[in-house]
N, C-alpha and C positions, 0 to 999 in steps of 0.2 A: 359429547362426553364431558362430564363435570370435572372441574379441576381436582376436587377431592378424590374422585375415582382415578384420575391420572396420577395423583400422589400415591395412591395405594398400589398402583401398578408399577410405580417407579420409586420404591422406598429408598431415599437417601438418608444419610445421618443428619443430625443437627436439626435445627428448626425447619420443618417442612413448610412449603407454601401450599396452603389448603384453603378451601372455601372461597375461591376467587375464580371467576370465569377465565377460561383459556383465551389467549389473544386470538383475534380472528385469523391471523396467519396460520394458526394450527388447523383451523377448519379448512382453509384454503389448501394446505398441503395434503390433508387427509382426503379431500375430495378431488385431488388433481389427477388421479390415476397415474401415480408415480411421475409427476411433472409434465404429463402430456396436456392436461386440460383440453381446451378446444382451440389450441394455437393453430393447428393445421387448417381448421375451418376459418378461423379469424383472418388468416393470410389472404383469403379469397374475398374478404369484405372490402370493396373499393369505395364504400361510402365515407370511410374515415381513414385518415393517415395514421391512426393509432391502433392500439389493441384494446379490446373490450373486457369489462368485468375482471374476473380473476386473472385473465391472461396478462393484464397490465403488470402484475407482480410476478406471475409464473415465468415470463420471459427472462427474468433476472437469473433464474437457475441455469439458463442457457447463455448467460454471459452478456445480457443486454439490459439497458435501462431506456425506457421511453422518456424523451425529453422534448422541449420545444424552445425556440429562440425567444428568450424573454425580452430581448430588445424590441421585438415587434409584436409582442403579445397584445398590448393595449390597442395598437393600430388595427390588428386583425379583429379584435373584439368589436371595435367601432364599425368595422365593415361586415359584421355579423358572420365572420368566418371562425372556424375552430382554430385553436393554436396550430402553428406549423409543426406538427409532430414529426420527429425523426428519432432514430435510435442511436444510442452510443453503444458500441460493442467493444468488449475488452477480451483480448486473447489470453488463453492459458499458455504460459511460457515459463515453466519451472527454471529458476536460476537465470532467467533473462537471456538465454543463449539461442541464437538463430543463425541460419546460413545466409550468405549473400543472395542466393536464389530466392529464398523466402522473403527477404527484404524487398527485392525487386517486384515480387508479386503483390505485396501489400502496398508498395509505393504506387503501382499502377492503379489499384483499386481506389486508393485515396484520391488520386487525380481524376479518375473517370466517374466515380460513383458515390461521392460524398458531397455534401453541401459546402464544406469548408476547404476541401482539398488537402488537409493536413494530416499528419501522423502525430499522435501525442504519446510521448514516453511518460509513463506514470511512475510514481514512487512505489508501486507494487511490482516494479521490475518487468513490466510488460508494455504493450502498446494498446492504445485505444483509437478507434475511428469515431469521429463525431459527425452527426448529420447524415445518417443512412436512412433514406426514405423507404417506406414499407415495401415497394416492389423490389428493392435491392437487398432486403434482409436475407431471404433464402439464398440468393447468389453469393453473398459474402461468406456464409457458412460453408457453402460448397467450394468456394475458392480456398478457404482455410484448409479444408479437408484435402484438397488437391495438393496443397503445399506441405502437408504433413502436420498441420496445426488444428486447433479447435478452440472454441470459446466455452466449453463445458465447465461449469462450476467455478466461474470467476466472479460470481455475485450471489447474494442471498445466503440462506442458512446451510452452508456447506463449508468444507475446507477450501479456501481460495488459493490463488496462485502461490506456490511455495517459493520463497525468496532464498537466495544464496549469495553470500559475499562474493563480489566480482573479482577479488584479488588477482591482479594481472602479473604478480611477481612470482609467487610460489605456485607455479602452474600445475605441478603434479598434485599438490594438496588440493588446489581448487578443483581439479578434475574429479578427484575422489569425492569431495564434498558435493559438487554439482550432481554427480551420479546419485548420491543419496537424496538430494532434493527431488530429482526426477522419480526415484523409487517411492518416496513418501507421497508425492503428488498422485502417482498412479494408484497406490494402495488405498488412498482415502477418497478416490473419485466415486461419484454415484454409480451404481450398477445398472440403473434403469436404462433401457434402450430408447427412451423418449427422444433424446437428442438425435440419434441416428435415424429414427423413424420420421421425425418432423422435418429435419433440415436436409438430410442426405437421401431421403426417399427409400430407406431400407425397409424391407417388409417386416411387419410385426411378427414376432416369434410367439407361437401359442404356448407360452409357459407362464407360470406365475412369477411376477416381478418380486425380487427380494432385495433388501438393502441391509445386509448383515452388519455393516459398520455404522452407517448414518441413520438407519431406522426408517420405518415407513413414513414418518412425518419429519424426517431429516433432523437437523440440529435446532436448538432453541433460537440460535442467532448466528450471525456470521462467525467464522473461525479462521484465524490466520496463523501460518506456520513459517518459520525461517530456519535456515542452516547458516551459522555464523562462524567465520574464521577470524579469531583474534590475531592481531590487536585492532583490526578494523571493525567497527560496529556500523558499517555502512547500511545495513538493513534496519537499523533502529529496533533491535530485538525487543525492547520494552514496550513497543507498540503492538506486540503480537501475543496471541494466546499460547502458542507452543513454540519453543525454541530449542534447537540442538546446537550447542556451542562446541565447535570442533576442537578436539584435543589430539595433538600430534606428538609423536616420539620419533626424533631424528627425521623429521620431514614427512613421516608416514602417519596417516590418520589411524588412530587406535580406538576412538570412541567419542562419546559426546557427554557433556554436561547438559542436563535437561532443566529448562526453566519454563514455568507455566504461569499464565494469568496476567500478562501485560495487556494494556488497552488504553486508548486516549479519548474515546468518544464520551461526551457529556451532553447534558441538556440544559440550556439556559434556565435558571430559576428552579431547578430540581436538585436539591442538595443530596438526594439519594444517589445521584450519579457523580462519578469522579474518575479522574485519570489514575492509573495504577501501574507501577513497574512490576515485572515478572518475578516470581518467587522460585528459588532454587529447590529442586527435588533431589538431585544427586547425579552421579556419573553412571553411564552404562557402556558396555562394550558394543562394538558395531553390530554384532549379531542380534542384539535386542532392540534395535532401532525401530523397526516396523511394528513389533509387538507393543512397544511403549507408545508409539504414535497412536495406534489403534486404541489402546487402553485409555489414554487421555481423552481422545475424542468420544469414546463410548461412555466414559464417566460423565463428561459434560453433557452428552446426549441425554442421559438418564436423570441427572441431578440438576441440570440448568433450569432456570425460571421460564416456564412457558405461559405465564399469566401476564407478565409485564415485559415487553421487549426492551424497554430502557434499562432493565436490570437483568437481562438474559445472558450477557456475555460471561465467559469463563472467570473473569476477575471477580464478579459478584458471587459466583458459586464458591470460589475459594474463600472469600470473606465470610460467607454464610456458614460453611461447614468446617472451615479451618484447614490450613495447609497440611498439617500432619494427617488428618483424616482423608483428605483428597489423595495425598501421596500413598497412603496405605491401600486405598482402593485401586489405584493404578498398579501398584505392585501385585496385588491379588489378581487383577484381570490379566496382566502381562505375564504372570508367573515368574517374576524376577524380584531381586532386592537391589535397590539403589545402593551404590557405593558412595563414599564421601565425594563431594565436589572436588574436582581436580583444579589446581591453581590456574587462573586465567585473568587477563586484564585487557582493558580497551584504552587506546591512546587517542583515538579520533574516529570520525565517521565520514569524512569527506572523501571524494574521489581524487585520485592523483592525476590531475589534468596534464596532458602532454604525453610524451613518449616515456615508456618504462621498458627495460629489458628484463625478461623473465629468466628463471633458472634453466628454462628449456632453450635458451639462446634465441628465442623469438622475441620480436618487438610488439608492443601493445600501445596503441594510441587512444587515449581517453579524450573525447571531444566534449567540451562544455556546451550543453544545449539549454539555454535559458528557459526555465519552466517546462522543459521537455517538448516544446512545440516545434515540430519540424515542418517548415513551410518555406517557400521562396519569398524572401523579403527583398525590398529594393536594395541593391548592392550586396545582399547576403543570400544568395540562392541555396539555402541549406539543403532543401529537399533534393534538388537537382544534384548537388555535390555528393550527397550520400548515395544516390543512385549510380553516379559515375564511379564512386569508389567500389560499390557492390559489383559492378561489372568486371573489375579486374582483381578484386580481393580473393585470396585463396584460403584464408582462415575463416573465422566466424565473427559475428557481431555479438556483443554483450550489452544488453540494456542494464543500467544500474538503478539501484533504489534511490539514487539522488537525481534521477531524471536525465542522466547523461548517457553517452553511447561510447563503447570501447570497440575500436577496430582491432581485433585480437588475432594473434598468431601471424604477424607480418614478418617475412624473411628479410634478411639484410638487403638483398638485391631489389626488393619491392618497396623498401621504406621511402626512398626519395619520391617515387611516383605517387604513393599514397599521400605524402605530405604536400606535394605540389597541388594535387586535387583539393585537399582540405583547405589549404590557404587561398587558393583561387576562388573558392566558393564561400569564404567567410566562416568556415568551420574551425579555423584556428585564429585566435585574436590574442596576440601577446599583451594587449592592454587590459585584459579582463582582470579585475582586482580580486584579491582573496575574499573580500566581503561579498562580491557578487557570486563567486563560486560556492559560497557557504550560505546562500539564501535560497528559499524554495517556497512555492505556493501551490495550492490545489487549483483546479480548473475554475470553479465557481461560475460567475456570470460569463456569457449569457445562457449557457446550456444547462447548468446543474439546477434541478428543481428545488434543491434544499438551500441554495445560496441566499445569504442575508446581506452580504457585503462583497465587494470586489476582492479578488485575490490575484489570479494570474495576470489580469490586465493592469492591476494596481502595482504589482511588485517592481517592475523595472524602474519606473520613475522614483518610487519610494527608495529603492536601493541607491539610486544616484544621489538622493538627498542625504542618505546615511553615509555614503562615501565622502560627501563633502564635510559632514560633521567629523568623521574619522580623520580626514586630512587636516582639518582646522586644529585638531587637538594633537597632531603629531603621531597618530597611530594608523595612518593610511595604508601601511603595508600589512596590517594585521586584520583579524576578522572576528566577528561575533556571529554565532550560529543564529540566523534569523529565519523565522518561518511565518507564513500568513495562511490562514485557512478561512474560507468564506462563511463558515457556520461552525457549530460546536461538534460536528461529527468526526473531526480528527483527521481527515484525509491529508491535510498539509503537514501533519505531525508537529503543529505549533506547540503542543504540550510536552515536547521534549527539546525545546529550543532554549537558548539563553535569553532571547527576546522572542516571544510568541504573540502574534496578533490573532484573536479569534473573533470572527465577524459577528456583529450584533444587529446592525441595520446599515442602510446605505451610508457609507463614509463614517461608520461608527464601529469601534472594536473594543474588546476587552484586552488589556495589555498585561501579559504574564512575563515575569522575570525570574531568573534564578536557576534555570536548567544548567547543564554543564556541557563542555565540548564533547565528552565521550558519550553523551546520550543516556546517562544512567540516573538522572534526577529529574523529577517533575517540577516545572516552574510554578510559582504561585501568582495568582492574580494581584496586580499592583494597582491598577486603575480600571474602573468599569465604564463601558459605554462612552468612549472619548473619541475625538476626531483624529485624523492623521496629523494635523498640525499640532495638536496637543501631545501626541505621541512623539513627534520629532523634537519638540521642546524638552520633553523628559529625557529622551535619548541624548540630546545635546548636553544637558546638565550631568547626566550620569557618566557618559563617556569622558567628559572633562575631568570628573573625579577619578575615574578608572585610570586615565593616562597619568595622573599625578600621584595617586595613592596606592597603586597596585604593588604587589610583591613580585619578585622576579618570576616570569613565566605564568603569572596568574591570569586566567581567563576572565572575561567579563562576568559570566554567571557566578563564578566562585567569588569574585570580588564583591558583588552586590550583597552576597550573603555574609561574607566575613566583615564587611563594613556596616552591617546591621541595617542596610537599606530595605531588605526583605528577609523574612524567615524562610528557612528551607521547608519543603514538604517532606516530613519524615514518615508519616503514617496516613496515606491518602484517604483511606476509608473514614478516618476520624479528624484529620486536620487539613484536608484539601481546601476548605473554605474558611477555616478559622484564622 
């Protein structure tokens, strides 16, 4: 199919993208037989630890990425061996809520059947397994199914895991918002039975597959959705394509403000790519939620760029056709009219580490998990500790979009026992600084194939050095939102940080400054391709100025802009690089 024909079949307004070949991903999806490909046959191929041909990418629709250990890649090449292929699997977990029984199930699988033995909480509010060898791939899907979970649609050109503010205080409001996150996730899932047939051995039904929402070739690019409860922006809504901002009246959810078109992924050296905050479309009552979600997704499905995947996200569609035109199309498809945006504001986005009592009189313990990596470390057996808590906990676990974990719904009588277990296993550390709590990194090396620089393994020591700088300047009790991502694809959300490091090469980063604590402003690149030593020198100088020159309550990101150290990004499509 030529791109011109595709444009004729999908006529969007504004400047159409014509006379350019479709990206090869479009061929792959079209020929995949609704995401089946030849994955089932490939599983039987014992000559390689990886997947062949199109299946390498198709498994992403089933929640997996094929990776290898890059620390030993060169060594294996010398030995004339293929890379040690293993899969990373990401669970679908809307709102990040799971039961203790489910936790114990995934804990056992991580211990018995992965190369690294760890569970990784991601900033997509779910968990990942790293290092699943090919013979264990089918069993892990069957385990998830037995636990009432799955990995469907957590990667590639679909709506991915739906985030929801973890709010442990306003428990009734959180429960309502969480239920909507689950409904949105279910409504936007692929309808193909490929997942059930390939992984769960369910028989193929002799009917024609249909994808009424996602379409036969699915979306032009990945799509991310959140449900947000102000004043906490813990899901970083401006990193997402579609956002429902909860509006409450007397503690009861009455509707959502809808924001569309956020996204952080860029490509080094390509000025046609940029980070963008989401645009407000308007307010809707609850009964319109699923219709609007579907309308936004189908509009992006039909109007998104299928010729250039680097410009295929919703943010680029909005810039190409204009927000008013996109909004009108959503209204038309959903059969609604947006009302004016209801007032809302964000005051922060970090998790409230420690015990918090909710309005439901239950206690909620938020545990800080550095980088989300749950493993038994010397003197800090985190993984064992969480398993012991899961054995006695009667509430649920909530994974947060800041890579932490909430032991939620603890009764007064169980509180001391939970705290004792947490302290005995290093899950509570009263010495953790505010700076460390507000720092985050993506996985990067050794498993991510896109990594250009270290992130997860780099962050702890780097934060220690930043803590020293903060202490030396008399602001050791405060924090700067600090993010590190190993490449420009945005997983570590560095482009919503006050200080953001974006990996360029081994021990080289682009340094971005000027985001804010609420996560509503994109930071601008301050220095390109510099070492961590150079970055620390710059931080030392600027924190020194911030400590002396700031106004009352002024965050670091706001200060560097007010002081003229860097200009704010006001219109990303036009001034992200200027």
